[in-house]
N, C-alpha and C positions, 0 to 999 in steps of 0.2 A: 504493499501499499502506501502509497503519496504521503513526505510528512505532512503534519498538520496549519505548516503554512503554506500551502499549496496552492496557487492562482490559477483558474481552467477559464480559458480562453473566451470560450464559447461552450454553450452546453451543450452542445448537439457532436456529434461523429462526422456532419457534411454540411462544407458549404452548398449551391448552389448547380456546382460538377467538381470541382474537387472533392477529395474528407477535407475536415478542420485534422489541427493537432490533435484534437479529442481523442484517448481507446475507448473503445466499446465497453471491456470490461469484460473480467475472467468469465468462463460460463455466459454470456449474456448472447442473444443473437437478435441480428437488427436486421430485418426485413424493408425492402424500397422499391416503391411502385414509381415510376416517372413517364409522365407525357410528356411531349416535345409538338403543336401541334402547325400546321400550315399555316403560310403568309396568311399575319391578319388584316393588312393593308385593303383585300376590297369589303371589310364592314359588317353588314349585317346581310351579304348576299350569300356573302360561306360559313354565316354564322363567326365571324373573325379565326377565321382559320379552322374550324374546327369540320365544318366538310371536307377538309381536305387530305384525312387522315391525319395517322401520328408517327411520332416512331415512340414506343417503348419499352421500356429498361425495368428489368427485376433485379435484385439482391438482394443475396443474402449473407452475413459479413456475421461470423461466430468468435467472441471471443475465446484464443487456445491458454492466453495469460492474464495479466491485470495489463501487460505493455501491448501483446503480442495479441491480431487478431489476424483474419484469414476469409477470404469466401469469393462467389463466385457470380458471375453474371451472366445476363442474357439481352442483347439491344437488336429492334425488330432492324434495325438498319444494317444492313449486308448479313443479319443474320450473326452478329456476330458474342461470339462468348468469349468471357474475361475471369483469366486465374489473380485476382487479387490480394495483397497483405502488406499491412501495416503493421510498424513496431515504432513501441514511442520511448524517444532517445533520453527527455532531459522534460520536466517538469515546470512551469513558469512558479517562480517562489522568492520569497524574497529574500535569497539569497544567487537568484539564477533570474535573470531577465525573458528569458522564451522558454517557449512549448515549442522541442523540435520533433518530428518523426520523420521518416522513411515510409515511404512507399510507392510498388515497384507492380508492375501491370503484364501481364500476359493479355495479349488479343486474337482470335482466331476467326476471322470472318469466313463462312459457311454459305454463302451464294454462290450463285454462279455467276463469273464475272468475266465477259470479254475485253482485249484490250488491243482497238483500231491503230495500225503506225502508218497507213495507206491514205491513201492512193500512190503506191509507191511502185507495184510489181504491176504492170497492166499488159494481161494477156492479152495475142491478139489471134486469136481463131477463126480463120477465113475457109470460104467452101466457092468454089467455081461455077457453085449450083446455086439458083438465085433461088429456091425454094426452101430451100438446106441455111437459109443466112441466118434467117430468124431465131432460130435453131442454133447457129454460131453466137448470135447476141446473145443470146439468154447467157449458155454456159460462160461469156467469156467474164459477164455479169460475177454468176456464181463463183469463178475462180479466181475472179479481182478480189470479192469480199472472204474469201476461206485464205490468199497468201496475203490479205496485208490486213489477218486478224490471229491473235494469239489469246488462247486460252490458261488465265490464272491457273496456277495448281494450289493446293493447301499451303503446301509453304511460301509460295510469294504473295499470302493473304493473311503470311502472321508478321503478328507487330508486336515490340513490347515497348516498356515506357517508366519511367523512374523519375520519382520526385521527390526534392527533401520541404519540408513544410514547415513551416517557422510563422509562428505567431506568439503576438504579444500584446496585453489586456493593459490599454491607456488607463483607461477608468472604466468604473461602474459602468460606464453604458456605451463603450464604445473597445472595439477590438479588432486588430488587423493581422492580417494574416500574408506572407509573403513566400515565393512556393519557385524557386529555378525548376524548369522541364527537361526533358532529355527525351525523347521519341527515334526510336528504331523498325521502318518498318521495308522488309523485306524486297515490297514490288513499289516502285512510283513507275506517273507517269514520266515521258521523255519532259526532259529540262530543270527535273528537280531533284533533289538528292534525297539519300535511303537517310539519310540522322538530322534533327533537325532538333532545337533549343529552343525556348518557351521561357514564357516570367506569368504566373497567374500569382494575381493580388486583388485579396477579396476581402472583406471583414463584414459590420454588423454593427448597425445602431442597436441597442437596445431602448423599447418605446415603455415596457411594462412589464410589470412577471412571467410574461407567460406571449409577450409580441414582442417581436426585433424585421427590423427591416438590415437586409441584404442587398449586397453588390458582390460581381467577379468581374473582374476585366482579361482576357489572356495576350499579351504582347509576342511575340516572335517575327526576327530578321526577316522570314521568310513563309510564305502562306503558297495554296494549291490554285493553280489559277483554276478558272471557270472554261470547263471545254474539256478534249478527247486531245489533242497534239498541239503541242507551243510551235512545233514548225509553223501548222497549219494556218493558226490565230495570229499568229504574227505575222502574217502576210496580208492579212485585212484591211482597208483601205476604206474611207470617205469616200462616195460620187464618183466611184470603180477608176480612179485613180490608186493602181499600185505604185509600191516601192519601186525606183530604177533603181536595175543593178548597174553594179561597178562597172561590169562592160559597156553597158547602155552609157551609162555618164564619160566617161572615156574616146570615146567614138564615135557617143552621136552631140552631147553636152556640155565638151569642152571648152568652151566661149567662157567669157566671163558678163555677158549678155545670156546663157543660159543661170545662172546664179538663181534669180528669183525662182526660175520656174521648177530646178532640182530639188533648189532648200522646200518650194511649196509641197513639192509631188514625196518626196524621205523623211519632211518632217510635220508638217503644220496639215498637211493629209493622212499624217501614219498614225490609223487604227493601235490603241496603246494595250495587250494582252490583259483581260480582266481577271485579275487577282480575289479569291473571297478577300471577307473585313473581318475586321479584329471582333474577339466573342466580347459582346457588353451583355448580360443581367441582372435584373435587378430582381430583387423578392419580397415575399412578403412571411414573415413564419410567425406561425400560433402554435402552440405546446399548449394541446387539452389533458396529457398526462397519461402516458404512454403512447401517447400519438404525435407530430408531430407535421403540420402540415405548410407547403413551401409553395408558393402561388407566385406565380414567374414573369415576368416580360424580357425577351428576349429578342438575338441578332439571330439566334443557332440554334437546329439543329438537332445538335452533335448531342450523343449521351455516353457513347461509349468512349474510357477514358481513351487509347489507343488514338481515336479522332481527333481531341479534344487542340491540339497544332495543326491540323489541316485550315484551320479560318472558318467563319459563319456564312450562311446560305444567302445571309438580308443583308440591305443597307437602311438606316435607319435616317441619310440624307433623303432618302427615296421614299419615303415614309411606310418600309417594311419592317416589319417586326412576328415577332410569337408568339403566344401565350402559351403558359404551360406550369403543371406541377411535381413536384414530389410529396411522398408520401413516408413516416420514417413509423415504423411500430416495434419496439423491443418487448423483449422477451427476456425473463433469468429463469437460467434452472440450474442455480446454484441452489443448494437445501437448505430446508427450515429449518435456522436452528432449535437444538431440543431444549425442557424445559430446564436440563442442567449446566446448560452454557448459558442459561441465566444466572446462576447463583458463581459461578468462575469470578 
């Protein structure tokens, strides 16, 4: 057990996305049920995103010891299963300023996933018989699709995530957690790195004994781009003006008077590759004794821990957001104290 001077920065063991530094407790079971609905920007038409389906997460975490917990989760997006572990190193006290825990996750997506990296191989089946040319065209399209696609294996769809959870309770009403994150994905789209780092910043503001305001934002130097292949996205343009190649510039537009035209084609009309957004979520936590309800507004539907650094789906600047919730239920499997124990 912790010393009598221990300070607990958070009442529960979960922020909106990442866990908090708080442990579950030996022989305690925490069940979490989470939903993130679709884009709510269409308003009442789609009932603020509820008609668009939801990403659903189920989690079971069990306290093996007072400091160490392990669990398993399943997210509907990608049919992702994750094995989770958390170990508490230090608890904030009068003699130590922070609570620190280690967090590790192994994730496995089980949905069928096909990566398209073409068309770079273009078959050219022809025939001298005119009546057979439609069949040859069908075969060309079929082979072009198959030759430029790759079906991901189970190993490809495996990811690993680790984080250091560092929190501090500054006042009775305000606690903050800062968590450096590392994620490794066995397979990524062209132009992305397998390894990624990020920083999660979250906290709570206590309104009353049973109601908290929580927030969480995830920063990372790199996020996933929106689309299948960056090489194709990088050739997108405005108004039909594609980038001039180096060869075209050197051979056709190499005079000083051509500079404005080259600048317009390759700079002004160049459409940047779209990337996912910085995930930012706010929530209202309501504790009812055994249950914790978290009502959430976010721009991200991600729930699997190994996908948190991919980036958010929606952009607040375009009035896009999603609604969601987390429900926690705690169970204790500790044996009831015997009557003789009270006399000791």
